[in-house]
Every structure is written in structure tokens, then in C-alpha cells.
C-alpha positions as CSV (number, residue, x, y, z in Angstrom):
1,M,16.1,-0.9,19.2
2,R,13.0,0.4,21.0
3,W,12.3,3.1,18.4
4,L,12.2,0.3,15.7
5,T,9.7,-1.7,17.7
6,L,7.5,1.4,18.3
7,Y,7.8,2.3,14.6
8,A,6.8,-1.2,13.5
9,R,3.8,-1.1,15.8
10,S,2.7,2.3,14.8
11,R,2.8,1.3,11.1
12,Q,0.9,-2.0,11.7
13,V,3.8,-4.1,10.5
14,P,2.9,-7.3,12.4
15,A,-0.7,-7.4,11.1
16,S,0.5,-6.5,7.5
17,L,3.1,-9.2,7.6
18,A,0.5,-11.8,8.7
19,A,-1.8,-10.7,5.8
20,V,1.1,-11.0,3.3
21,V,1.9,-14.5,4.4
22,I,-1.7,-15.6,4.5
23,S,-2.4,-14.3,1.0
24,A,0.7,-16.0,-0.4
25,V,-0.2,-19.3,1.2
26,A,-3.8,-19.0,0.0
27,V,-2.8,-18.4,-3.6
28,W,-0.2,-21.2,-3.4
29,A,-3.0,-23.5,-2.3
30,L,-5.2,-22.4,-5.2
31,A,-2.4,-22.9,-7.7
32,R,-1.7,-26.4,-6.2
33,D,-5.3,-27.4,-6.8
34,G,-5.0,-26.4,-10.5
35,G,-6.2,-22.8,-10.2
36,G,-4.2,-21.5,-13.2
37,G,-2.0,-23.1,-15.7
38,P,1.8,-23.3,-15.6
39,G,3.2,-20.0,-16.7
40,D,0.0,-18.1,-15.9
41,P,1.2,-14.8,-14.5
42,K,-2.1,-13.8,-12.8
43,L,-1.8,-15.9,-9.6
44,P,1.7,-14.6,-8.7
45,V,0.6,-11.0,-9.6
46,F,-2.5,-11.4,-7.4
47,V,-0.3,-12.5,-4.5
48,L,2.0,-9.5,-5.0
49,V,-0.8,-7.1,-5.2
50,A,-2.5,-8.5,-2.2
51,G,0.8,-8.2,-0.3
52,M,1.3,-4.6,-1.4
53,T,-2.3,-3.8,-0.4
54,A,-1.8,-5.2,3.1
55,A,1.6,-3.6,3.6
56,S,0.6,-0.2,2.1
57,I,-1.6,0.6,5.1
58,G,1.6,1.2,7.1
59,L,2.8,3.9,4.8
60,G,1.2,6.5,7.2
61,G,1.4,7.0,10.9
62,Q,-1.3,7.5,13.4
63,D,-0.6,11.2,14.0
64,L,0.1,13.8,11.4
65,A,1.5,16.3,13.9
66,L,3.9,13.7,15.4
67,D,5.2,12.7,11.9
68,R,5.6,16.3,10.8
69,T,7.3,17.6,14.0
70,A,9.4,14.7,15.1
71,A,13.1,15.4,15.5
72,I,14.2,12.6,13.3
73,R,15.0,12.5,9.6
74,W,12.0,11.0,7.9
75,R,13.3,10.8,4.3
76,P,15.7,7.8,4.8
77,R,13.2,6.0,7.0
78,R,10.4,6.5,4.4
79,A,12.6,5.2,1.6
80,A,13.8,2.2,3.7
81,H,10.2,1.4,4.6
82,V,9.1,1.4,0.9
83,L,12.1,-0.8,-0.1
84,L,11.5,-3.1,2.8
85,I,7.8,-3.6,1.8
86,G,8.8,-4.5,-1.8
87,T,11.5,-6.9,-0.6
88,V,9.4,-8.7,2.0
89,V,6.4,-9.1,-0.3
90,G,8.5,-10.6,-3.0
91,A,10.5,-12.7,-0.6
92,V,7.4,-14.2,0.9
93,L,6.1,-15.3,-2.5
94,L,9.5,-16.8,-3.4
95,A,9.7,-18.6,0.0
96,V,6.2,-20.0,-0.2
97,Q,6.9,-21.1,-3.8
98,A,10.2,-22.8,-2.7
99,M,8.6,-24.6,0.2
100,G,5.7,-25.7,-1.8
101,G,7.8,-27.1,-4.6
102,Q,5.7,-25.4,-7.3
103,D,7.0,-22.8,-9.7
104,L,4.4,-20.1,-9.8
105,A,6.7,-17.5,-11.4
106,P,10.4,-17.0,-12.1
107,A,12.4,-14.9,-9.6
108,A,13.0,-12.2,-12.2
109,F,9.3,-11.8,-12.6
110,V,8.7,-11.6,-8.9
111,V,11.5,-9.0,-8.4
112,R,10.3,-6.8,-11.3
113,D,6.7,-6.9,-10.2
114,S,7.5,-6.4,-6.5
115,A,9.6,-3.3,-7.4
116,G,6.9,-1.8,-9.7
117,L,4.1,-2.5,-7.3
118,M,6.1,-1.1,-4.4
119,G,6.5,2.1,-6.3
120,L,2.8,2.2,-7.2
121,A,1.8,1.7,-3.5
122,A,4.2,4.5,-2.4
123,L,2.9,6.8,-5.1
124,G,-0.6,5.9,-4.0
125,A,0.3,7.0,-0.4
126,V,1.5,10.3,-1.8
127,V,-1.5,11.0,-4.0
128,C,-4.4,9.4,-2.1
129,G,-3.0,9.0,1.5
130,A,-1.8,5.9,3.3
131,R,-5.3,4.7,3.9
132,Y,-6.0,4.5,0.2
133,A,-2.5,3.7,-1.1
134,W,-3.8,0.4,-2.3
135,T,-5.9,2.0,-5.0
136,L,-3.2,2.5,-7.6
137,P,-1.9,-1.1,-7.6
138,I,-5.5,-2.5,-7.6
139,A,-6.6,-0.1,-10.4
140,W,-3.5,-0.9,-12.5
141,L,-4.0,-4.6,-12.0
142,S,-7.7,-4.4,-12.9
143,F,-6.8,-2.6,-16.2
144,S,-4.0,-5.1,-16.9
145,V,-6.3,-8.1,-16.5
146,F,-9.0,-6.8,-18.9
147,A,-6.7,-4.9,-21.3
148,P,-6.4,-6.2,-24.9
149,S,-3.3,-8.0,-26.1
150,P,-0.2,-5.9,-25.7
151,T,1.0,-5.5,-29.2
152,S,2.3,-1.9,-29.0
153,V,4.9,-0.4,-26.7
154,P,2.3,1.8,-24.9
155,M,0.1,-1.3,-24.3
156,Q,3.1,-3.2,-23.0
157,A,3.8,-0.4,-20.6
158,A,0.2,-0.4,-19.5
159,T,0.2,-4.2,-18.9
160,W,3.7,-4.5,-17.6
161,M,2.8,-6.6,-14.6
162,L,1.5,-9.6,-16.6
163,L,4.3,-9.7,-19.2
164,P,7.1,-12.3,-19.2
165,P,10.3,-11.3,-17.3
166,G,12.4,-10.6,-20.3
167,T,10.1,-7.9,-21.7
168,T,12.2,-4.7,-21.9
169,T,9.2,-2.3,-21.8
170,A,7.8,-4.1,-18.7
171,T,11.1,-3.9,-16.9
172,W,11.6,-0.2,-17.6
173,T,8.1,0.6,-16.6
174,A,8.5,-1.3,-13.3
175,L,11.8,0.5,-12.7
176,A,10.4,3.9,-13.4
177,L,7.4,3.3,-11.1
178,A,9.7,2.0,-8.3
179,V,12.1,5.0,-8.5
180,T,9.4,7.6,-8.9
181,G,7.2,6.2,-6.1
182,T,10.0,5.7,-3.7
183,A,11.4,9.2,-4.3
184,A,8.0,10.9,-4.1
185,Y,7.1,9.1,-0.9
186,A,10.6,9.7,0.7
187,F,10.5,13.5,0.0
188,A,6.7,14.3,0.3
189,G,5.5,11.6,2.7
190,P,1.9,10.4,2.7
191,R,-1.0,12.7,2.0
192,W,-3.1,13.4,5.0
């Protein structure tokens, strides 16, 4: 159990978890005051992206040499860490939504977007390093918000995080990002 506590501290899990909860409560408060109509996907997506941004900082350790030479198997731990990030961020949004009595987004929407954003953050850690893992989710969100209406399949894939939960292209895009990002991070680790 001691290794788990040390791992959590080295990956800044307590601070990240606090930031995830605070961002979810802040967005819930904005939605409660009429900051977005019912069915508007932007507020729940903002909460998920904020959560992934806060949690992505823990995708890298404090010491490259320690991570590379440790006598433990990193691949399962890395994969578990990424999956845990996606699960916690989605669960926090669903919990705040349930406690507040307001339906920001259906559970299928939250699960799909959490999975896709989790993969994007993991891919960001591999490509940009853990310190800048947040860049891919933020960049994709920025494009999605300002993109034209998704009438074609490529445009639906590009704006997947804002589409309704039953959209097949959005679901497959999120799944592909989740699998690719988790596998890349588990095998390659963060860029240093």
C-alpha cells in the first residue's frame, strides 16, 4: 500500500483530484444559473476537458531516470493510470450532476467523451510530454467549438465531443482515441 501512496503523491493525484472536483462544481453552478440551455453539450464538455487538463499533469513522474530504471513493470501501471483518470473525471461529473438534481448530459455522452478525452490526454503526454499533455484536448475542443456544422463524416469525426451520444461516428472516434492514446502511453510512456 505504501507504493500506491508514494505513486499518487509523485503524480500529484490529490491536487489533480481537487481541481477536477472544483471545476465540476463550478460548471454545475454556472449551469444552475442558466449558463447554457438544456441539452447544450458545451458545459459538460468543458468540465470534462478541465478535469482531463488537471489530471494530465500526473502522467509523468518527477525523475526520468527513476521512471526508466525502476524495477517495476510500468506498462500495466501506465494503462491503469490513464483508465483511472478517464473514470474519475467522468464519475465526478456524473456525481455532481446527480447531487445537484440537474441533467447536464446523459451518462452515455459523459462516458464517450471521458474515454476519448482520456485517450487524447495520454496521446498528448506521449507526443508533447506530461507537462503539456493538456494541449491536445484543449486544441481539439477549441476546434470543435468553432467548427462549422458537422454535415459530413469527417466533420463529425472532427467535432465528436459535441455530438449527441447516439452518433456512430463520434462514438468510434472517441473509442479510437481512447485505445490509441492508452496503448501509446502504456508502451512508450511520456515524452521527456
